[in-house]
C-alpha positions as CSV (number, residue, x, y, z in Angstrom):
1,M,24.8,28.4,-23.0
2,A,21.5,28.2,-25.1
3,T,18.7,29.3,-23.1
4,I,14.8,29.2,-23.6
5,R,12.2,31.6,-21.7
6,L,9.5,29.8,-20.0
7,T,7.4,30.4,-17.0
8,M,8.1,28.6,-13.9
9,A,5.0,26.3,-14.6
10,Q,6.1,25.6,-18.2
11,A,9.6,24.7,-17.0
12,L,8.2,22.3,-14.4
13,V,6.1,20.6,-16.9
14,R,8.9,20.3,-19.5
15,Y,11.3,18.8,-17.1
16,L,8.9,16.2,-15.9
17,S,8.0,15.2,-19.4
18,A,11.8,14.8,-20.1
19,Q,12.2,12.1,-17.3
20,K,12.4,8.5,-18.6
21,V,12.8,5.0,-17.2
22,A,14.4,2.1,-18.8
23,T,12.1,-1.0,-19.4
24,T,12.7,-4.5,-21.1
25,T,11.3,-3.1,-24.1
26,G,12.9,0.3,-24.3
27,T,12.0,3.5,-22.4
28,E,8.8,5.0,-20.8
29,P,8.0,8.1,-19.3
30,L,9.0,8.2,-15.6
31,F,5.7,10.0,-14.9
32,G,2.5,8.2,-15.9
33,G,0.5,11.5,-15.9
34,V,-0.5,14.3,-13.6
35,W,-3.8,14.0,-11.7
36,A,-5.3,17.6,-11.4
37,I,-8.4,19.2,-9.8
38,F,-8.0,22.8,-10.8
39,G,-8.9,25.8,-8.6
40,H,-7.6,29.2,-8.0
41,G,-3.8,28.6,-7.4
42,N,-3.2,26.1,-10.0
43,V,-5.6,26.6,-12.9
44,A,-4.0,29.7,-14.5
45,G,-0.3,29.1,-14.2
46,L,0.1,25.2,-14.1
47,G,-3.2,24.4,-15.7
48,E,-1.9,26.4,-18.9
49,A,1.4,24.7,-18.9
50,L,-0.3,21.2,-18.5
51,Y,-2.7,22.0,-21.4
52,A,0.3,22.8,-23.7
53,A,1.9,19.4,-22.9
54,R,-1.2,17.3,-22.9
55,D,0.0,15.1,-25.7
56,V,3.4,14.0,-24.0
57,L,2.2,14.3,-20.2
58,P,-1.3,13.4,-19.8
59,T,-3.6,15.3,-17.3
60,Y,-6.3,13.3,-15.5
61,R,-9.3,14.6,-13.8
62,A,-10.5,13.1,-10.7
63,H,-13.5,13.9,-8.2
64,N,-11.6,14.3,-5.1
65,E,-8.0,15.2,-4.3
66,Q,-7.5,12.4,-1.8
67,G,-8.8,9.9,-4.3
68,M,-6.5,11.0,-7.0
69,A,-3.6,11.1,-4.8
70,L,-4.3,7.5,-3.7
71,A,-4.8,6.5,-7.4
72,A,-1.2,7.9,-7.8
73,T,0.1,5.9,-4.8
74,A,-1.3,2.7,-6.3
75,F,0.0,3.4,-9.6
76,A,3.7,3.6,-8.2
77,K,3.1,0.5,-6.0
78,A,1.9,-1.5,-9.0
79,H,5.1,-0.4,-10.9
80,F,7.1,-1.5,-7.9
81,R,8.4,2.1,-7.5
82,R,9.7,2.3,-10.9
83,R,7.2,4.8,-12.2
84,L,5.0,7.3,-10.5
85,M,2.6,10.1,-10.9
86,A,2.1,14.0,-10.0
87,V,-0.8,15.5,-8.4
88,T,-1.9,19.1,-8.5
89,T,-4.4,20.9,-6.3
90,S,-5.7,24.4,-5.4
91,I,-4.3,26.3,-2.4
92,G,-7.0,25.5,0.2
93,P,-9.3,22.5,0.8
94,G,-7.7,20.7,-2.2
95,C,-4.4,20.8,-0.7
96,T,-5.4,19.7,2.7
97,N,-7.3,16.8,1.0
98,L,-4.0,15.4,0.1
99,V,-2.7,14.7,3.7
100,T,-4.3,11.5,4.2
101,A,-3.0,10.2,0.8
102,A,0.4,11.6,1.3
103,A,0.6,9.9,4.6
104,T,-0.3,6.7,2.9
105,A,2.4,7.0,0.4
106,H,5.0,8.1,3.0
107,V,4.3,5.0,5.4
108,N,4.5,2.7,2.3
109,R,7.6,4.3,1.1
110,L,6.1,5.0,-2.4
111,P,6.8,7.9,-4.7
112,M,4.5,10.7,-5.7
113,L,5.1,14.3,-6.7
114,L,2.7,16.6,-4.9
115,L,2.3,20.1,-6.5
116,P,-0.3,22.0,-4.5
117,G,-0.9,25.7,-5.4
118,D,0.0,28.2,-2.7
119,I,-0.4,31.8,-1.6
120,F,1.1,34.7,-3.2
121,V,4.8,35.1,-2.5
122,S,4.4,39.0,-3.2
123,R,1.5,39.2,-0.5
124,D,0.0,41.7,-2.7
125,P,-3.6,40.3,-2.5
126,D,-3.1,38.8,1.1
127,P,-5.2,37.3,2.4
128,V,-6.5,35.4,-0.7
129,L,-9.5,33.1,-0.9
130,Q,-8.9,29.9,1.0
131,Q,-5.9,31.1,2.8
132,V,-5.2,29.6,6.2
133,E,-3.8,32.5,8.1
134,D,-1.3,31.9,11.0
135,F,-1.4,34.5,13.6
136,Q,2.3,33.9,14.7
137,D,3.9,33.3,11.2
138,G,3.0,35.0,8.0
139,G,4.9,32.6,5.9
140,V,2.6,29.6,6.9
141,S,0.1,28.4,4.6
142,A,-2.2,25.2,4.2
143,V,0.5,23.5,2.3
144,D,2.8,23.3,5.5
145,C,0.5,20.6,6.7
146,L,2.1,18.2,4.0
147,R,5.6,18.9,5.6
148,P,5.5,15.8,8.1
149,V,4.2,13.4,5.3
150,S,6.7,14.5,2.7
151,R,10.2,13.0,2.3
152,Y,11.3,16.3,0.7
153,F,9.4,19.6,1.0
154,D,10.1,22.9,-0.9
155,R,8.4,26.1,-1.6
156,I,9.3,27.6,-4.9
157,V,9.6,31.2,-4.3
158,T,11.7,32.1,-7.3
159,P,11.5,30.2,-10.7
160,H,15.1,29.3,-10.7
161,Q,14.6,27.4,-7.5
162,L,13.5,24.5,-9.8
163,L,16.9,24.1,-11.0
164,S,17.9,22.5,-7.6
165,A,14.5,21.4,-6.3
166,L,13.6,19.2,-9.3
167,P,16.8,17.1,-9.4
168,R,16.4,16.7,-5.6
169,A,13.0,15.3,-6.0
170,M,14.1,12.8,-8.6
171,A,16.9,11.8,-6.3
172,I,14.3,11.0,-3.6
173,F,12.2,9.0,-6.2
174,S,15.1,6.8,-7.2
175,D,16.7,6.2,-3.8
176,P,15.5,3.0,-2.4
177,A,16.0,4.2,1.2
178,L,14.6,7.6,1.0
179,C,11.7,7.0,-1.5
180,G,8.4,8.6,-0.8
181,P,6.1,11.6,-1.6
182,V,7.8,15.1,-2.5
183,T,6.0,18.2,-2.1
184,L,6.8,21.3,-4.3
185,A,4.4,24.1,-3.1
186,L,3.8,26.3,-6.1
187,P,2.8,30.0,-5.1
188,Q,0.5,31.0,-7.7
189,D,2.3,34.3,-8.8
190,V,5.5,32.3,-9.0
191,Q,4.0,29.7,-11.3
192,A,3.3,32.5,-13.8
193,M,6.7,34.2,-13.6
194,A,9.1,34.0,-16.6
195,A,12.8,33.3,-16.6
196,D,15.6,32.2,-19.0
197,W,16.3,28.5,-18.5
198,P,19.3,26.5,-19.8
199,E,18.1,24.1,-22.5
200,E,20.2,21.3,-21.2
201,F,18.0,21.1,-18.1
202,F,15.3,19.8,-20.1
203,A,17.2,17.2,-22.0
204,E,15.9,13.7,-21.8
205,R,17.2,11.8,-18.9
206,I,17.1,8.1,-18.0
207,V,16.3,7.9,-14.2
208,E,18.7,5.4,-12.6
209,F,17.3,3.2,-9.7
210,R,20.2,2.3,-7.1
211,Q,20.7,-1.0,-5.6
212,P,23.1,-0.5,-2.8
213,P,25.3,-3.4,-1.7
214,A,25.8,-4.1,2.1
215,A,28.9,-3.4,3.9
216,P,31.1,-6.7,3.9
217,R,31.4,-6.5,7.8
218,Q,27.6,-6.6,8.0
219,L,27.3,-9.4,5.7
220,A,30.1,-11.4,7.5
221,A,28.3,-10.8,10.8
222,A,24.9,-11.9,9.5
223,A,26.4,-15.0,7.8
224,A,28.1,-16.0,11.1
225,I,24.5,-15.8,12.7
226,L,22.8,-17.8,10.0
227,K,25.8,-20.6,10.2
228,T,24.5,-21.3,13.8
229,A,21.0,-21.6,12.8
230,K,19.1,-24.8,12.8
231,R,15.5,-23.6,12.6
232,P,15.7,-20.3,10.4
233,L,12.7,-18.5,9.0
234,I,12.6,-15.7,6.4
235,V,10.1,-12.8,6.8
236,C,9.5,-11.3,3.3
237,G,8.6,-7.7,3.2
238,G,7.7,-5.3,0.3
239,G,11.4,-4.6,-0.3
240,V,11.8,-7.9,-1.9
241,L,9.2,-6.9,-4.5
242,Y,10.8,-3.3,-4.9
243,S,14.3,-4.9,-5.4
244,E,15.1,-5.7,-9.0
245,G,15.7,-9.3,-9.1
246,G,14.5,-9.7,-5.3
247,C,11.8,-12.3,-6.1
248,E,14.2,-14.5,-7.9
249,A,16.8,-14.1,-5.3
250,L,14.5,-15.0,-2.4
251,Q,13.7,-18.2,-4.2
252,R,17.3,-19.1,-4.7
253,F,18.1,-18.5,-1.3
254,S,15.2,-20.2,0.3
255,E,15.6,-23.2,-1.8
256,R,19.4,-23.5,-1.6
257,H,19.2,-23.2,2.2
258,G,16.2,-24.8,3.2
259,I,14.3,-21.8,4.7
260,P,10.7,-21.5,5.0
261,I,9.1,-18.0,4.2
262,G,6.5,-15.9,6.1
263,E,4.9,-13.1,4.1
264,T,4.0,-9.6,5.2
265,Q,1.2,-7.8,3.8
266,A,3.6,-5.9,1.5
267,G,5.6,-9.1,0.7
268,K,2.8,-11.4,-0.1
269,G,3.2,-12.6,-3.8
270,A,6.7,-12.5,-4.1
271,L,6.7,-16.1,-4.7
272,A,3.9,-18.3,-5.8
273,W,1.5,-19.3,-3.2
274,D,1.9,-23.0,-3.6
275,H,5.8,-23.0,-3.3
276,P,6.7,-25.7,-1.1
277,F,8.7,-23.3,1.3
278,V,6.0,-20.6,1.2
279,S,4.2,-20.6,4.7
280,G,1.8,-17.9,3.8
281,A,0.9,-14.7,5.8
282,I,2.8,-14.0,9.1
283,G,1.8,-12.2,12.1
284,V,-1.6,-11.0,13.5
285,T,-3.3,-12.0,10.1
286,G,-1.0,-14.9,9.7
287,T,-1.5,-18.5,8.9
288,P,-1.2,-21.4,11.2
289,A,2.1,-22.7,9.3
290,A,4.0,-19.5,9.3
291,N,3.0,-18.5,12.9
292,A,3.9,-22.0,14.2
293,L,7.4,-21.7,12.4
294,A,8.0,-18.3,13.8
295,A,7.3,-19.3,17.3
296,E,9.7,-22.3,16.8
297,A,12.5,-20.3,14.8
298,D,16.0,-19.8,16.2
299,V,17.0,-17.1,13.7
300,V,14.5,-14.9,11.8
301,L,15.9,-13.2,8.6
302,A,13.6,-10.2,8.0
303,V,14.0,-9.1,4.4
304,G,12.7,-5.5,3.2
305,T,10.2,-5.2,6.1
306,R,9.4,-2.3,8.5
307,L,8.7,-4.9,11.1
308,Q,5.4,-3.3,12.1
309,D,3.4,-4.8,15.0
310,F,1.0,-6.7,12.8
311,T,4.2,-8.6,11.4
312,T,5.8,-9.3,14.7
313,G,2.7,-9.8,17.0
314,S,3.6,-6.7,18.8
315,H,7.0,-8.1,19.3
316,T,6.0,-11.5,20.8
317,L,5.9,-13.8,17.9
318,Y,9.5,-14.6,17.6
319,A,10.7,-12.7,20.6
320,N,13.4,-15.4,21.3
321,A,14.9,-15.9,18.0
322,R,18.1,-13.9,16.9
323,L,17.2,-11.2,14.4
324,I,18.9,-10.3,11.1
325,S,17.3,-7.4,9.2
326,I,18.1,-6.8,5.6
327,N,16.8,-3.4,4.4
328,V,18.0,-0.5,2.2
329,N,16.7,1.9,4.9
330,T,19.0,2.2,8.0
331,F,15.8,3.2,9.9
332,D,14.4,-0.1,9.3
333,A,17.4,-2.2,9.5
334,I,18.4,-1.3,12.9
335,K,14.9,-2.0,14.6
336,W,14.7,-4.1,17.6
337,G,18.3,-4.9,18.1
338,G,18.9,-7.2,15.3
339,Q,22.1,-7.6,13.2
340,S,21.4,-5.0,10.4
341,V,22.4,-5.5,6.9
342,Q,21.9,-2.2,5.1
343,G,21.6,-3.1,1.5
344,D,19.4,-4.1,-1.5
345,A,17.5,-7.4,-0.9
346,A,18.6,-9.3,-4.0
347,L,22.3,-8.2,-3.8
348,S,22.4,-9.1,0.2
349,L,20.7,-12.5,-0.1
350,D,23.1,-13.6,-2.9
351,A,26.0,-12.2,-1.0
352,L,24.9,-14.3,2.1
353,T,24.8,-17.5,-0.2
354,S,28.3,-16.6,-1.3
355,A,29.5,-16.3,2.4
356,Q,28.0,-19.5,3.3
357,P,27.4,-21.5,0.2
358,D,27.0,-25.0,1.7
359,W,25.0,-24.0,4.9
360,K,21.6,-25.4,5.3
361,S,18.8,-25.6,7.9
362,D,18.2,-28.9,9.7
363,D,16.5,-31.6,7.5
364,S,13.8,-32.1,10.2
365,W,13.1,-28.3,10.1
366,Q,12.7,-28.5,6.4
367,A,10.4,-31.4,6.5
368,R,8.4,-29.8,9.2
369,A,8.0,-26.7,7.1
370,R,7.0,-28.5,4.1
371,Q,4.4,-30.5,6.0
372,L,2.9,-27.5,7.7
373,N,2.8,-25.6,4.4
374,A,1.1,-28.4,2.5
375,E,-1.4,-28.9,5.3
376,W,-2.3,-25.1,5.2
377,R,-2.5,-25.1,1.4
378,H,-5.1,-28.0,1.6
379,A,-7.0,-26.1,4.3
380,I,-7.3,-22.9,2.1
381,G,-9.4,-24.9,-0.2
382,D,-11.7,-26.2,2.5
383,I,-12.0,-22.8,4.1
384,V,-13.0,-20.9,1.1
385,H,-15.6,-23.5,-0.1
386,S,-17.1,-24.2,3.2
387,S,-20.1,-22.3,4.8
388,R,-19.5,-21.5,8.4
389,A,-22.6,-19.2,8.8
390,D,-26.1,-18.6,7.8
391,L,-24.8,-15.6,5.4
392,P,-21.9,-16.0,3.1
393,T,-18.6,-15.3,4.8
394,Y,-15.6,-13.4,3.5
395,A,-13.7,-16.6,2.9
396,E,-16.5,-17.8,0.7
397,V,-16.4,-14.5,-1.2
398,I,-12.8,-14.8,-1.7
399,G,-13.1,-18.4,-3.0
400,A,-15.9,-17.5,-5.4
401,I,-13.9,-14.5,-6.7
402,Q,-10.8,-16.6,-7.5
403,D,-13.0,-19.6,-8.8
404,S,-14.3,-17.3,-11.4
405,S,-11.1,-16.7,-13.0
406,P,-10.5,-18.5,-16.2
407,D,-6.7,-18.1,-16.0
408,S,-5.3,-21.0,-13.9
409,S,-2.1,-18.9,-13.2
410,S,-4.5,-16.4,-11.4
411,K,-3.2,-13.3,-12.9
412,D,-6.0,-11.2,-11.2
413,I,-4.8,-8.4,-9.0
414,A,-6.8,-8.2,-5.8
415,V,-6.8,-4.6,-4.2
416,C,-7.9,-4.0,-0.7
417,A,-6.9,-1.7,2.3
418,A,-8.8,-1.8,5.6
419,G,-11.2,-3.7,7.7
420,T,-11.7,-7.5,8.1
421,L,-10.7,-8.3,4.4
422,P,-7.0,-7.6,4.8
423,A,-6.8,-10.4,7.3
424,E,-8.9,-12.7,5.2
425,L,-7.1,-12.0,2.0
426,H,-3.6,-12.1,3.6
427,K,-4.3,-15.7,4.7
428,L,-6.5,-16.9,1.9
429,W,-5.7,-15.1,-1.5
430,R,-3.7,-17.4,-3.7
431,S,-1.2,-15.2,-5.6
432,S,0.9,-16.9,-8.5
433,V,2.8,-13.8,-9.7
434,P,4.3,-10.7,-8.0
435,G,2.0,-7.8,-7.8
436,G,-1.3,-10.0,-7.9
437,Y,-1.9,-9.0,-4.2
438,H,-2.1,-5.3,-3.9
439,M,-2.8,-4.5,-0.1
440,E,-2.3,-1.1,1.5
441,Y,-1.8,-2.0,5.0
442,G,1.0,0.2,6.1
443,Y,-1.4,3.0,7.0
444,S,-4.6,0.9,6.7
445,C,-6.4,3.7,4.8
446,M,-10.0,3.4,4.6
447,G,-11.1,4.8,1.1
448,Y,-8.1,3.7,-0.7
449,E,-9.7,0.6,-2.3
450,I,-11.5,2.0,-5.3
451,A,-9.0,5.0,-6.0
452,G,-6.2,2.5,-5.6
453,G,-7.9,0.0,-7.9
454,L,-8.0,2.8,-10.5
455,G,-4.3,3.5,-10.2
456,V,-3.4,-0.2,-10.4
457,K,-5.7,-0.6,-13.5
458,M,-3.8,2.5,-15.1
459,A,-0.3,0.7,-14.2
460,R,-1.4,-2.7,-15.3
461,P,-4.1,-2.2,-18.1
462,D,-3.6,-6.0,-19.1
463,R,-4.7,-7.5,-15.8
464,E,-8.1,-7.9,-14.3
465,V,-8.2,-5.5,-11.4
466,I,-10.7,-6.7,-8.6
467,V,-11.3,-4.3,-5.7
468,I,-12.7,-6.2,-2.6
469,V,-14.0,-3.6,-0.2
470,G,-16.3,-3.5,2.9
471,D,-19.3,-1.3,2.9
472,G,-17.9,1.2,5.5
473,S,-14.8,1.8,3.4
474,Y,-16.8,2.1,0.2
475,L,-19.0,4.8,1.7
476,M,-15.9,6.8,2.7
477,L,-14.5,7.2,-0.8
478,N,-16.3,5.8,-3.8
479,N,-16.5,8.6,-6.2
480,E,-13.4,7.5,-8.2
481,L,-15.6,4.7,-9.6
482,A,-17.0,7.5,-11.9
483,T,-13.6,8.5,-12.8
484,S,-12.6,4.9,-13.9
485,V,-15.6,4.9,-16.2
486,M,-14.6,8.3,-17.5
487,L,-11.2,7.1,-18.4
488,G,-12.2,3.7,-19.7
489,Q,-10.1,2.0,-17.0
490,K,-12.4,-0.9,-16.0
491,I,-12.2,-2.4,-12.6
492,I,-14.4,-4.9,-10.7
493,V,-15.6,-3.9,-7.3
494,V,-16.9,-6.5,-4.9
495,V,-18.6,-4.9,-1.8
496,T,-19.1,-6.9,1.2
497,D,-22.0,-5.6,3.2
498,N,-22.2,-6.2,6.8
499,F,-23.9,-3.0,8.0
500,G,-21.2,-0.9,9.7
501,Y,-17.6,-1.4,10.8
502,A,-17.5,-5.1,11.8
503,C,-13.7,-5.5,12.1
504,I,-13.5,-2.6,14.9
505,T,-16.4,-4.0,16.5
506,R,-14.7,-7.5,17.0
507,L,-11.7,-5.5,18.3
508,Q,-13.9,-3.6,20.7
509,K,-15.4,-6.8,22.1
510,A,-11.9,-8.5,22.3
511,C,-10.8,-5.7,24.5
512,G,-13.9,-6.2,26.9
513,G,-15.9,-3.2,25.3
514,A,-19.5,-3.3,24.7
515,P,-20.6,-3.0,20.9
516,F,-20.8,0.7,20.6
517,N,-21.0,3.2,17.7
518,N,-19.4,0.8,15.0
519,M,-22.4,-1.1,13.4
520,F,-25.3,0.9,12.5
521,E,-27.5,-1.1,15.0
522,D,-25.2,0.1,17.8
523,C,-25.4,3.8,16.9
524,L,-27.5,6.6,17.8
525,Q,-30.3,6.7,15.3
526,A,-33.4,8.7,14.5
527,P,-36.7,7.1,14.8
528,G,-36.6,5.9,11.2
529,G,-33.6,3.7,12.1
530,M,-30.7,2.7,10.1
531,P,-30.4,3.6,6.4
532,T,-31.1,1.0,3.8
533,I,-28.3,1.5,1.1
534,D,-28.4,0.2,-2.5
535,F,-24.7,-0.1,-3.3
536,A,-25.6,-1.3,-6.7
537,A,-27.8,1.6,-7.4
538,N,-25.2,4.1,-6.2
539,A,-22.6,2.5,-8.5
540,R,-25.0,2.8,-11.5
541,S,-25.5,6.4,-10.6
542,L,-21.9,6.9,-11.0
543,G,-22.0,5.3,-14.5
544,A,-20.7,1.8,-13.7
545,K,-22.8,-1.6,-14.3
546,A,-23.8,-3.2,-11.1
547,E,-25.9,-5.8,-9.4
548,S,-26.7,-7.2,-6.0
549,V,-26.4,-10.8,-5.2
550,K,-27.6,-12.9,-2.2
551,S,-25.6,-16.2,-2.5
552,I,-22.1,-17.4,-3.2
553,T,-23.4,-19.3,-6.3
554,D,-24.9,-15.9,-7.6
555,L,-21.7,-14.2,-6.8
556,G,-19.8,-16.6,-9.0
557,E,-22.3,-16.1,-11.9
558,A,-22.0,-12.3,-11.4
559,M,-18.2,-12.5,-11.6
560,K,-18.5,-14.1,-15.0
561,R,-20.6,-11.1,-16.1
562,A,-18.3,-8.6,-14.6
563,R,-15.2,-10.2,-16.3
564,A,-17.0,-9.9,-19.5
565,S,-18.0,-6.4,-19.0
566,D,-16.3,-3.6,-20.9
567,T,-16.7,-1.1,-18.2
568,S,-16.3,-0.9,-14.5
569,Y,-18.8,-3.2,-12.7
570,L,-19.8,-3.4,-9.1
571,I,-21.3,-6.5,-7.2
572,S,-22.6,-6.2,-3.7
573,I,-23.2,-9.0,-1.4
574,V,-24.6,-9.2,2.3
575,I,-22.2,-11.1,4.4
576,D,-22.0,-12.4,7.9
577,G,-20.2,-9.6,9.5
578,P,-19.1,-11.3,12.8
579,Q,-17.6,-14.4,11.0
580,S,-14.0,-14.3,10.2
581,T,-11.5,-17.1,9.7
582,P,-10.5,-18.3,13.1
583,E,-7.4,-20.2,11.8
584,G,-4.0,-18.7,12.4
585,G,-3.4,-15.3,14.0
586,C,-1.6,-14.2,17.0
587,W,-1.8,-11.6,19.9
588,W,-1.7,-7.8,19.1
589,E,-1.2,-5.1,21.6
590,V,-4.0,-2.6,22.0
591,G,-4.3,0.1,24.8
592,I,-6.8,-1.4,27.4
593,P,-8.0,0.8,30.5
594,E,-6.2,-0.1,33.7
595,V,-9.2,1.0,35.5
596,S,-12.7,0.0,34.6
597,S,-16.1,-1.1,36.3
598,R,-16.7,-3.6,33.5
599,P,-15.4,-7.1,34.3
600,A,-14.9,-7.9,30.6
601,V,-12.5,-4.8,30.4
602,V,-10.7,-6.0,33.5
603,A,-10.3,-9.4,32.2
604,A,-8.9,-8.0,28.8
605,R,-6.4,-5.9,30.9
606,Q,-5.0,-8.8,32.7
607,Q,-4.6,-10.8,29.5
608,L,-2.7,-7.7,28.1
609,E,-0.4,-7.7,31.0
610,A,0.3,-11.4,30.7
611,E,1.1,-11.1,27.1
612,K,3.2,-8.2,27.4
613,K,5.7,-10.3,29.4
614,K,6.3,-12.2,26.2
615,Q,7.5,-9.0,24.2
616,R,11.0,-8.7,22.7
617,I,12.7,-6.0,24.6
């Protein structure tokens, strides 16, 4: 067997460079590159290996470890999990900064390879700079905090351990049920160790993505339930987008059997917003059409969704319907006592049609769905072009952004993650192509937006990427705006400034609480009062072009300038924070105190107890 002598780090980089993925135009590297912030623990070993391979496996520098890992998460999501990125950090704060981003990828079932440096296996210089010492276990380091947010975790204590660890990582990335972040902890002395490696280990490999078919008995049981349905509803999750051919299969299935579709945050955009059977967003942030149909449905077919509480109205929205869950992941398919169909979305939908080719929902149900959906599509136009407050509203901002697009097919990609905007965008953003709506709402990670926008742009350089972010989230993590400028990856950022955390303030008041510690005006302040923040000036200091506008008309004009810009462009606008779109929505369970001296809290608790009686159990 022919061998080659390489350090562990060199072998790792060579292996990653050899992984390919088939596309419609040929093959591409599986890894879009490596995000790296170097420090002691990764600069000498892995850093040297990455330098030697920089022409085939590009290395990108960011400004924050969390930011670069969020960018990697978004890159994978924008590629529908068919490509990914690696991330490397130093052994201490750099490593622990990865936890939030790793959790975001984990919850959203998105692939990412984390390569944090680690302490010396030899323990010769123990303890080293930045080492977290455990008084009960000398083998524990900061990297162990990534265990609960990794689908697979391994500490590479000898070079040849890569021979098993790396194929396992590739298996996780390509498995639709197990997909998520993988952490390979890299002790800094082992990175530099040399070994003889079989040359065949580094041969080019086309990674195959599995589409598992469902078991015939599960399909037969699901088909029997569907046959009895008169008022069925599909809940479309992200698994439809991640299934090859999933969007086309969903459209065929819906049209053939006459079934309306409610969209989760992850599933929105699988079909065009104006398709007659698309009812729009479902759940807590749902549309009147989708939620009305959900309340009346006798069978709900959940396709590729985790059935989280925002999708189910904390299990009250379609509590009385029979549930069928199509999902590649057993953990998700068996939730809430539904008939599980453990298989790929596209294959399972086509198989259900084969089992019941002539079955259709009631004509009256189809007519009602079409009517409700048409009424809501018409209402969207009114909502986004109507002023409901003295200041601009979120809805008006969304309308102005979409009106500025010169492309009638709406090929913009909207990126968002947390706050009020996910609810507004879920209802009101009109997406015509899969991937045009990029919402991180599995983890609702504030700070995702700009870093995520950068990752999306790197994945889809031919699309206009528009990050829509609240002032609170912008202030949490905005430094990757500078990275976008440095890399020439232009994004447009629209900051909606409401002077605090308006979303959580609304929730606080809905739970009977007094406005407290969310909006600047409700926080402890020094005599000088709340700060005046110039978001445009901040963006310009990071190298972007920027301006502040006061009206929706001005925003429309600024969007034209942003689209014409050759570099990242930020627009800030002060909006009416308390105002949100009242249409749609449903109940959401939040823990409210059983005992309180405040009448508003007591009333909210009574409402909670009444609503809980409606939950699916």
